[in-house]
C-alpha positions in Angstrom: -42.7 -86.7 -5.8 -40.9 -87.3 -8.9 -41.9 -86.1 -12.1 -40.9 -86.5 -15.7 -41.8 -83.5 -16.8 -40.6 -80.0 -16.0 -43.7 -78.5 -17.1 -46.0 -80.8 -15.1 -43.7 -80.3 -11.9 -44.3 -76.2 -12.4 -47.8 -76.3 -12.3 -48.2 -78.9 -9.5 -45.9 -76.4 -7.3 -48.1 -73.5 -8.1 -51.1 -75.3 -7.3 -49.8 -76.2 -3.9 -48.8 -72.4 -2.9 -52.7 -72.3 -2.6 -54.0 -72.6 0.6 -55.3 -76.2 1.8 -53.9 -77.5 -1.0 -51.1 -80.3 -0.7 -48.5 -81.7 -3.4 -51.1 -85.0 -3.9 -54.0 -82.6 -4.2 -52.3 -80.0 -6.8 -51.2 -83.1 -8.8 -54.6 -84.3 -8.8 -55.8 -80.8 -10.2 -53.1 -80.7 -12.6 -53.9 -84.2 -14.7 -57.5 -83.0 -14.2 -56.5 -80.1 -16.3 -54.5 -82.2 -18.9 -57.6 -84.3 -19.4 -59.6 -81.0 -20.7 -59.7 -79.4 -24.1 -57.1 -76.9 -24.5 -60.2 -74.3 -25.4 -61.6 -75.1 -21.9 -58.0 -74.5 -20.1 -57.0 -71.3 -21.9 -60.8 -70.1 -20.8 -60.3 -71.4 -17.3 -56.7 -69.4 -17.2 -58.1 -66.2 -19.0 -61.1 -66.3 -16.4 -58.7 -66.3 -13.5 -56.0 -63.6 -14.9 -58.8 -61.2 -16.1 -60.4 -61.6 -12.2 -57.0 -60.7 -10.9 -56.3 -57.6 -13.4 -59.9 -56.4 -13.4 -61.4 -56.8 -9.9 -61.8 -53.6 -8.1 -62.5 -52.9 -4.2 -65.6 -51.2 -3.2 -64.6 -47.4 -2.5 -67.4 -47.4 0.1 -67.1 -50.6 1.9 -64.1 -52.4 0.4 -65.9 -55.6 -0.8 -65.0 -57.0 -4.2 -66.5 -55.3 -7.2 -66.7 -54.9 -10.9 -67.1 -51.2 -10.4 -65.9 -48.4 -7.8 -69.2 -49.2 -5.9 -70.0 -52.9 -5.2 -73.3 -54.4 -6.0 -74.5 -54.5 -2.3 -73.8 -51.0 -2.0 -75.4 -49.9 -5.3 -78.5 -52.2 -4.2 -81.4 -49.6 -3.4 -83.2 -52.3 -1.8 -80.5 -52.6 0.9 -80.8 -51.0 4.1 -78.2 -48.2 3.8 -78.4 -47.1 7.2 -77.3 -50.5 8.9 -73.9 -51.3 8.4 -72.5 -54.8 9.7 -68.8 -55.0 10.4 -66.9 -57.6 9.4 -63.1 -58.6 9.3 -62.7 -59.9 5.8 -64.6 -60.7 2.1 -65.0 -64.2 3.1 -66.9 -63.1 6.5 -69.5 -61.1 3.9 -70.0 -64.3 1.6 -70.7 -66.0 5.1 -73.6 -63.6 6.1 -74.9 -63.1 2.6 -75.8 -67.3 2.4 -78.0 -66.7 5.2 -80.0 -64.6 3.4 -81.3 -62.9 6.9 -79.2 -59.8 6.3 -80.7 -56.8 4.4 -78.0 -54.2 5.3 -74.5 -53.1 4.1 -71.2 -54.2 5.0 -67.8 -52.4 6.2 -65.0 -54.8 5.7 -61.8 -53.7 8.3 -59.3 -56.2 6.3 -58.4 -57.3 9.3 -58.3 -57.1 13.5 -56.2 -55.7 15.6 -53.6 -57.8 16.8 -50.3 -56.4 18.2 -48.7 -59.4 18.6 -49.1 -59.7 14.7 -48.0 -56.3 14.0 -51.5 -55.2 13.1 -52.7 -52.1 14.7 -55.9 -49.7 14.0 -54.1 -47.5 11.5 -53.5 -50.7 9.0 -57.4 -51.2 9.2 -60.4 -49.5 7.3 -61.0 -47.9 10.8 -61.1 -44.5 10.0 -63.0 -45.3 7.0 -65.8 -46.4 8.7 -65.8 -43.4 11.0 -66.0 -41.1 8.1 -69.1 -43.1 6.8 -70.8 -42.8 10.1 -70.1 -39.0 9.8 -71.5 -38.4 6.2 -74.2 -41.3 6.0 -77.6 -41.4 7.7 -76.1 -44.6 9.4 -78.5 -45.8 12.2 -77.0 -49.1 13.3 -73.6 -50.8 13.4 -73.3 -54.2 13.8 -70.1 -55.9 14.8 -69.9 -59.6 13.4 -66.2 -60.4 14.3 -64.6 -63.5 14.9 -65.6 -64.1 19.0 -61.8 -64.3 20.2 -59.3 -62.1 22.1 -58.4 -60.1 18.9 -62.0 -59.7 17.7 -63.0 -58.5 21.0 -60.4 -56.0 21.2 -61.1 -54.5 18.0 -64.9 -54.0 18.9 -63.6 -52.1 22.0 -61.7 -49.9 20.1 -64.2 -48.9 17.4 -66.9 -48.6 20.0 -64.9 -46.0 22.1 -64.4 -44.2 18.5 -68.0 -44.5 17.6 -69.6 -43.6 21.3 -69.9 -39.8 20.8 -72.0 -40.4 17.8 -76.1 -41.2 18.1 -76.0 -44.6 16.5 -77.3 -48.1 18.0 -74.1 -50.1 18.2 -74.5 -54.3 18.4 -72.8 -57.3 18.1 -73.9 -60.6 16.9 -75.5 -63.0 19.5 -72.5 -65.4 20.7 -74.6 -69.0 19.3 -70.6 -68.9 17.5 -68.3 -70.4 20.2 -65.7 -68.4 21.6 -62.1 -68.6 19.4 -64.5 -69.8 16.7 -64.5 -68.4 13.1 -67.6 -67.0 11.3 -67.0 -68.4 7.5 -66.5 -71.9 9.3 -70.2 -71.3 11.2 -73.5 -73.1 9.9 -75.9 -70.7 8.3 -78.8 -71.4 10.8 -76.4 -70.6 13.7 -74.9 -67.4 11.9 -78.1 -66.2 10.9 -79.8 -66.6 14.7 -76.6 -64.4 15.5 -77.5 -61.7 13.5 -81.0 -61.9 14.4 -80.3 -61.9 18.2 -77.6 -59.2 18.1 -76.9 -57.6 21.5 -75.7 -53.9 22.5 -71.9 -53.8 22.3 -72.3 -51.7 25.9 -73.6 -55.0 27.6 -71.6 -57.2 25.6 -68.3 -55.7 26.4 -69.2 -55.4 30.1 -69.6 -59.2 30.3 -66.0 -59.9 29.4 
């Protein structure tokens, strides 16, 4: 792909670094920006810069936030005793879009995957254990991707939590094994949450 402007080429290369964006799509985006008024482009750039500079992560659940505590954890209408454990922020967005879950979340920041060099110590597992110790949590719902790594993570955390008098469940497997939560349709995901299963029975059947 040949460019008559180094500035244009640099912009295309930066956009192409985004996930799912190839060079052709990046070029289309950059050319679209060139058609916009300078003020709109400056506002676009400033919003991205401000987001990256000022965004925080919730000190309780590790969700993105504008303050020390995210809006979900701070919402008194949410069921604080119900915690849904997910892998990443995209999974929170996917579950929230179903409008079927009224509890709070705990984002692990990944799943246990020895082949990728990711162990329990690199995830927010101990923070979850501390939440169970300090808060009046009644149920933990695992909403991890249905694959080997997800199941390994569920098994590990369940063992860590077995001494606590709480209910531990996992979402029903309306989602195909090997699939990813963020790509599930809202109806399937909503039913999986509503029809969640005790972890003991799920692990026993694996």
